[in-house]
Steps between C-alpha positions, in 0.01 A plus 500: 500500500643634823400786730808715551379807689205641693454863606260720693554849635389406855613140557855368492610268221581225753151517652334497159716206388389305809133604491467412131685166544720583201774247583241222514343625178835513319576140603159390369546689173830320433345152530377312194123518448307244699203302369240758612691788341527312172125434508433869566728607213312263270155579639353520150574128465347387832146448620556673837383853562756778543377546857574136583840520333592821686418343839770237440774760439744624763381817671718762664385739771597862448476671836478874448494553876299768671602854427252771599393713207437864577191657352588634156834319497657362185437136400743234622717355226730201504736458207625151412785442256495177299786351301465241224762239590359232268582658167144469368 
């Protein structure tokens, strides 16, 4: 899987790409699964709790920034486009 696009009607694509760390995320998504990810995928076969397994996974910070919302304004939406590059 690869993130190919991100859009918002008030923030530039370049800023969103940086704030959402999409380049870093794409690099991580292209790597083979590590031991913790394999354990999480097979959580029904392990004795660890899902909470414990999730803590060992890579986390990404999605910084939405601070945009003032006017009273009665429309909700903020960010649209991400994903592409299946693995053929599964």
